[in-house]
N, C-alpha and C positions, 0 to 999 in steps of 0.2 A: 670370384668375389673374394674380398680379404676377410680375413677373421673380424677385422676390426668393423667392416661394413656389416658382415652379417650378425654383430652383436649390438647393431643401433636399433632403435625402435623405429619402424617403417609407418610413414604417412603416405597411405595411397589415394591418388586424386581419380574419381570415376566421375563420369557424367556424358550427357550427351555432346556430339562435336558442336563447335562453335558457341560454347557457352561461358569461354574465358579459361579453360582448365590449364592452358600452356602458360597464360599472363599470369595465373596464380602460380605454377610451378617456377617460372622465372623469378617471381616477385620473392618465394621462398628461398630459392637456392642461387640465384645469382648464374652468372656465365659457367660456374665450375661442375658441369655436367658432363654425363656420357651418355651416350646413345648406341645401343645394340640390339641384337635380335635375341626377341624372348627363345629360350633354350627349346629346340625342335620345332620352330617357325621360322618364317621369314618378315614377322613382325617386328617394327623396332619400337623398344620402349624406352624412354629418358629415364635416367636416375640421375638424383643428385643429392646434397648432404645439406643441412641446415641447422643453426644452432638456437634453441628456445632456452632462455635463462640457463646458461651453463650445459643444457643436457644436448649432445648430437641426436639428429634423426636423419634417416634416410628417406627420401622423397620419391615416389614413382609417379610418374604421369601415365596413365593407362590409355590406350586406343579408347577412341569415342564408343558409347555403347548406350543402346535405348532400354536395355532391359538385362535383367538377370538370365531370360530366355535367348540365348544367343543364336543369332542368324550366321552373320560374317565371321570370317576367320579372325579380324579385329576384335570383336565382341567375345569371341571364344577365349582369345588371349586374356583380355581385361579379366574375363570371370576367373580364368585359371589362376590370374595373379592374386585374387581375393581369396581363392581357395587355398593356395600354396605358400604365400607370403606372409602370413602371422601378422596382419596389421595391427598397429597400436591405435591407428585412427583411420577410418575410411572418409575420406572430406568428399562429400557429395556436392559437386558444383551445379549449379540450376541457374536459368536465366529467370529473372523477375518479373519479364512481361509474360512468361508461360508457365505459371506456378500449376495451375491445373493439370496442364499436360506432362509435365516433368515430375510432380510429386509421386504419382504412382511408382517410378522406380526408388523413390525415398522410402516408401512403405515396403518395397521388397528388402532391400536393404537392411531395414529395421527388423521385420518379421525372420529374416534369415540370421538374427543374432550377432550382426557385424557392428561393431563400435562405430556408429555413424555421428559424425557432425556434419550440418548442412550448411552451405555457403550459397545465400542467396544472392548470386551476382548482378551485376549490370542494374543497380537500383538507380542509379541516375536517369538510365533512359526510360524506366518504369514510371518514374514521377514526372519525368518531362510529357509522358502521355495520359497523366492524370491518376496513376495508379498509387494508392497509398497501403503499405504493409505493415502491418501490427508485428514485429518480428518477434517479441516476447510472447504474444499470444499463440504464434504458431511453434514456438519452441514449447511450450506449456503443453499445447495439444499432441503434440509429436513425442514429446518427452524424450527428447535430445537436445544439444546445444545447438541452436542455430545463430548465424551471423549475418548480417546484411551489409552489404559495401558495394562498392564499384573498384574492383582491384586494379584496374586498368589506370584508375584516377587516383590510387593509392589510398582510396575511401575504407576503411573499414579494416585494413592489414594488421593496426598493431592490436585490435581485438581480435582478430583471428589467430593470430601468433599466442596471444593469452589464452585462448579457449583450446587451442591445440596443446599447450604447454599443461594446463590444468586439468585434462581430460579424464573423467573418471566412467569405467564402462556403465551403462544402464540398461535397462531393459523394459521395451514396450510391446505391445499387442495390439493387434486392431481385429476385430470380428466380421467375418463375412457372414453371408444368408446361413440360415441354420441348417438348410440342406447341405450347402457346399462344405460348412465345417463338419459334418457328419460324416461326410465322405474322406474328407482328409482324415478325421481321426480313425476310421476303417484302416488307412494305410499306415499310418504312425503308431499305431498299436501292435503292428507286426514287426515295426523295424527295432533292430537291435545293436547296429554298428555304431560305431563312434565316428561323429561327422564334425566338419567346421561350420557347417551350415545347420539351422536347426532342421527337424524333423519335418515341420511343417512346411518350411521352405522347398524342402527336397519332395515333398509329396505332390505338392501344387506343379513341380516341373516335371515330375514323372507322368502327372494327368494330362500336361501338356505335350508329351511324347519327346521331352529333350533326351536325345540318344545319349550324349556324354554324361548326364546325370543317370540314365540308366545302367551304363558301364559301372560308374563309380558303385552304384547300389549292388551291383551283381558280385563286385569285388569284395564288397564289406559286409553284405547281407548272408553271404555264402548260400549255404542250405535253405535259408529262410527265404532267399530271393524269388524263387519259384511261386512262393504264396503270395508275395507282395505284388509281383507282376500280376497274377491272377486275379487279386482284389482291384487292382487299377485297371484292367482290361474291363472287368464287370462292370466297374462304374461308367467306364466311357460308354460301354454298351447300352446299360441301362439308360442313361441319359440321353443318347441319340442327339447331342446338340454338340456346338462348336464349345468345348470347355476353356479353350484359349480365349475366345470372346467373351465368355462368361466371366471367367476370373479377370481380365480387364475391365470389363461392366461394374463389376464390385469392387473394385479399386477406384475406378473412377468415382462411384457413388460415395466410397469413405473419404475420398478427397475432397469432395464437394462438400462435405460435412465439416471436414477440418478446416477448409477456407472460410466456413461463415464466420463473418466477422472480423476477420484475419484480413483480407484486401477490399479496399473501396475503391470506387472510380469517381473523381472528381470533374471530369470533364477535358482536363489536361491543356496543354498549350497549342499552339498553333503548329503546324509541321515545320521543322526546322530545314537548314539547308541540306544537312546531311540525310533527312528522309525525303525531301525532294529529288535530291541525286540519287538515292537508293530508288525511287520508281523510276527514273530515267534510265537506269542502266537495266532495268528487267524489261522495259518496253521496246520491240523488236525496232520501232521507226527511232527511236533516239539510241538505244542501246548498242546497234552495231556501230555507227558513226563514233560511240564512246569507245568500243573495242579499238577501233582503227587507232584512236588518239592515245590511248594507251599502249598499243603496240608501238606507234610510231615514236612517242616521248620514251617510254619506257626501255623496249629493245631496240630501235633503229639508232635513235638518238643517242641515250646513254650508254647501253652497252656495246651498241655498233660503233657509234661515232667516238663516244668518250673512253669506253673501255677498250675496243679493239683498233682506236684511231689513235687518239692523245697518249694513253698510259702506255700501249703497246711500241708505238715510236719511240717514247722515250727510254722505256726498260730494254727493247729488244734493240733500238737504234743506237741511242746515245750512251748507252750503259753498258750492253753485251758485245754489239758489233764493234764499237769504238774503243772500248776500255776490256772488259773483262776478258773475253775472247780471245784477242790478241796477245793480251797478259798470260793468259793460261797456254796457249799455244807455244809462246818463246819459253815459257817455264819448262813444259814438256820436252821442247827440242833441247834444252840446255842441261836436263837433269836425267832424262831417261833414254837409256841407250837401246831399248828393244822396240822394235817397230810395233809390233802387235800390241804392246800395252799402249803406245802412244795413240794408236788407232782406237784402241780401247776409250781412251780418257778424251781425247780432242780430235779423233779424226771426223770423216763425215757423218757417221753414226755415234760419235761417242758420246760418253755419260755426260759430258760437261759441254761441248759443242752442239748435242743434238737434245738429250735428255732434260738437263738442267733449265737449257736455254728455251725448249718449248714451252717445259713445265712453267718456269718462273716468269719468262719474259714475254710469252705469247698468250699461252691459256689462264696463269694465274690472273693477270688485270681483267680479264674478260668474263672469268668465273666470278671474280669477286664483284664486278659491276652489274653481274646478273644477279647474284645473290642479294647485293644492295635493292636493287629494282624488286625481285621478286618478295622479298622480307616487306617492303613498303607496300605492295600492292596488296600482301596477304595481311598486313596489319590493319590497313584500311576497311576490311569486311567485303573486299570485291569480289572475291572469287567465289562464293556460295552464290551470289547474285549473276555472275557470269553463267555457273551451272544451269540456273532457272532460265537464261536467256538461249542457251545454246540445246536446251533438253530436247525441243520438238525437231531441230537438226539431227542430233544424235541419236533420236530413235530410228531415223531412216537408216543409221548404218549399225542397228543392232545395239546401240548402249542407250544410256539417258544421262540426264545431266550430271550425276553423280560422277561419271567417266572423265568429267572435266578436269579433276583433281589430278589424276597421274597423267593426264594429258598434258597439264600446265607444267606439272612437276617433271616430265619429260624435257622440257627446255632447259631444265637445269641440269639432269641426269638421267638418262633413260634407264639405266641400272637400278636406280632408288626408284623410279617410277614403275618399273616392272613388280617391284616388289608390292607396291601399293595398289595393283590391279586386285590383291587379295581384298581390298574393300569392298570389289564389287559383288553382287548377290549370287550371279550364276556362271557356272563355268563357260557358257556360251560367250558372255560380255567380257570374261577375263582372258579367253582366247583372241577375241575380236580386238580387244585392248592392246593386247601384248604384239598381236600382228601389227597394228597401226603405231605402236611406239617403236617397231623395229625398222618399220619402212620409212616413214613419212614424218618423225618428229625429233629435229636435230637437238642435240644438247647443247647447254648453254655456249660452250668453247666453241664448238664447231658453228654454231648459230652464229657467234659474236664474230668470228674471223670471216665467214662467207658473208656477212654483212659489211665487213670492211672492205672484202675483196670486190662486191658487186656493185657497191655504192659509188667506185669510181669509174663504172661503165654505165653509160646512161641507158636505161630500160632493161639492162640485165636484172638488177634486183627484182623488178616488176615480173619478168619472165619467170624467175626462181619462185617466188611467191605462188604465182598462178599454178606453176606444175605441182608445187606441193599441195595446193588445195583441191586440184582436180584429182591427183592420185588418192589423196587421203579419203575424198568423199566416194569416189569410185570404188575403190578397192573396200572400203567400209560397206558401202552399200552391196556389193557382190558378195561378200562375206556373209552379211545378214541374210541374204537370199538363200546362201548355199548351207548356212549351219543351221541346224533344228534348235530349238530349245524355247524356254518360257521367256516372256518381256516382263520383268519385275517393274512394279509401282517405284516412282520417283519422289522423294520427300528428301528436305533439306532445312535444317535450320537456318533462319539469317539474323545474323550477330549484328550489332549497331554498325553504321557506316561512318566511320570518323577519320580526322586526319590521323596518319601513322605516328605513332610516339617514337623519337629520335632513340630512346633507351631499348625499347623493344626492338626494333629494326638493327640496333648493333649487337644486341645479344645473338638473335637469329644468325646475324651474317657469320659473327666470330664462331658460332658454333658449327656451322655447315662450312667454313673456312677449315676449321680445325679437321673435321672430317675428311676435306678434298687433300690435306697435306697427309693425313694418316693412311689414307685407302687408297689415292689415286696416284700420289707422287712416286710412290714405290713402282708403279704400274710403268711409268716412264721410262724408269732406269732398266726395269726387266727388259721393256721392250727396244731401245737401245742396245743392250748385252745382244739380245736375239738378232738385232739386224748387223750388229757388228760381226757376229759369229756368221750370219747367213753371207755377208761382204767376203768374208776370210775364205770360206769353204766354197765358195761360187753357187750356194743355194739362192740366193738374193737373185742375182745374174738370172739363173734359170727362171725363176717365178718371174720375173720382168720379161723374159722372152716367151714363155708361155702366156702371157697376157697381151703381146703385142698385136696378135689380130684383132682382139676384143677392142684395143684401144685405137687401130685401125678403123676397124668398123664405126667406132663413135667419132672419128674425125679428129682424135687426139693423138698428141706426140708420144711416142714410147717413154718418155721419161716420166709421164702421168701415172704408168703403173706404179709406180714406189710410193706414190699418195695414196693408191689404193689398198697398195700391201700394208702400210702403216694405218691406214683407217679401221684394219679389222685390229690391229692391237688397241688403238684407241680412235675414235672418232675425231675428237679434235687435233690429234696425232696428223692425221690424213689432210685434214683442212689447213694445218699449220704447213705441211707439205707443199699445198696448193700455194700458199703465201709465199713460200720460197720460190717457186717457179713463176709466180706473176711478177715478182720484184727481181728476176732475172731476165724477164722480156721473153718466156718461152711460149705462152699462151696469147692469142688474139681473143677479141671480145667474146666471139662464138665459142670458141673452145673453152674458154674460162667458164662461160655460162653452163654448157653442156657437162664441163667437167664437176662444177658444183653441184648441180642438180643429180647427176649419178651417183656420185660420192655421197651425198645427203642421202638419197634412196639406198645405198649400198649396203651391206650385210652388217647386222648389229657387232659392236666390237666386242672382243672377247669376254670382256667382263659381265657384259648384258646377256651374252650368250649362255654363258656359265649359270647365270641366275634365271635364264629362261629356261634352261634343261631343269634346273631345281624345281622351279614354280609348275612347270607345264610337262615335265617328262621328255625324254629322248625323241619319241614319234614326233610330237607335235613341234619341237624345237628344231629338229631337222626339216621338218617340212617346211616351216616358216623362213629358214635359213636359205634354203634352195629356191624357195619361191621369191623372198626379197631379192636373192642375186640375179635371177631372170627378170623380174620387174625392173630392177634398177637399170640394167644394159637395155631394155628394151625401150624403155621411155628415154633414155640417154641417145640412143639409135633413131627414135622417131623425131625427137627434139632437135638433135643435129640436121636433120633432113629438112625439118620445117623452117629453121632459121636460116640455112642456106637459099631454101627457095623462095622465102620470103624476102630475104636482105633485112630482116628486121634490125641486127645488131652492126651490120656492115659500116 
């Protein structure tokens, strides 16, 4: 971090998932943001800057959290930011429709001594269902600044900026039941360390057996910690009740009193179109057809048809094949005398003819189309409803509806999705999700290229889809039976369902495209260099010969082996290799379909494997690697036999 950035005052956004934090973040900062892993973790945190009345502020958008008592890795990171980043303001964003459920976390932040500003967001939806909220009275009762608004509709933005700019620290306290207050006092009287959070907040977390807080207290209290821990254990033993539940009930009681006179219900309006569609998306009878419609128009037509078809035809055909590539080859022939350098730049695996062409002309338009479609669906509020819809099915494969988020993200980038599996609550879920991402979830570029390829052969795309779904469900079901572990409860906030805003979609798309160029484009260049070196040294030819028997068993020509080797560097690299083979007429319909299915199931790319190793460790990662490889070739062999026997694609 630069010296300038570290000297800026910090505004830290916290709150439950799906309450509009990202919209608030984008509204305050614009598109000039950075997304990076928080130190020591694989959880991504967005940082940006904004100017309020001439003063620069750094803005941090933390992962979603439900309480200061953290459960998931994302919640632990969010709390760590609060503990270590010295915020000027902690902006707690809540959903106006769920005040009673979300306000307890506001109490936690206030009693922790943090500089809290409360944003009651999505006020427009609350008013439509008949909820009237007295923002001034709520502010008076809480003793902190409170802003009401609907940031997605630009309502309350000016007031929020003013409150953030004028903020002055305030202190408020809330009393629990007498016996609980006495128990807390027994602990705080013994605490002598210097903390960011108040002693009362730490004592409550200690009573709830928060392991990270226990370690912080052990470090700060030194010799005194044994006495603090002894008293806490005594209290837990004396009560013989679930203190976590007791504390939660106390906070709910306080919130109920705070909300008396603050919110009123006047009956509201009749359900609007968005609410009716929302209900339809979560009903299995109507929800499944809607999923198919979204997949057809969002992925097949837009990403596969427009991205992999129209855009790729123009960039790869009209621009590169007809103009740029011949120009680059001619330039190299006329100016470079060394064969090895010409091969590196414009040869079969050259930096320009392979690396740049694949990255810019084939993969970039497909990834861009996917990011646009993904951002539009995300902004509509559809994904949480999809999670509710698939929860029952996902429970059969050892997951729950929450896992739909990394699975859907996997259609963008499996590497990024593997990181997001940290949001799943149990180790069992994280391993199963990682396995399924490595096996049966193609990334956006690979998906787009395969859609574009198979859509030209009648019935091929249907075979590919059925193969992916069957493998996904079967492997998930078997993994759920084999792996021990608890099955967590499923809960998820439902944001309003509405038409996507063009500005939000563009900001999200541009941010993700920036990530693509910074993180992924260099990998294409590295892969080109390695393939070029492999060709010069004969290593690539040796690998192709090693894979020839496998290709033969699958009924594929030996040339396809190169696509599988490319696929290990990048999944989309391999799919682009199939694109070239199809264009040259090397593959018949059966071979194309078998190659596409096998390549999709084939080993995770090197970037995903390295992240997988970081997340799950060497043992689990290598097991998944070899298991996925074996399954991919086994499914390809069976599919080839089936298609030849039935003559389905003949």
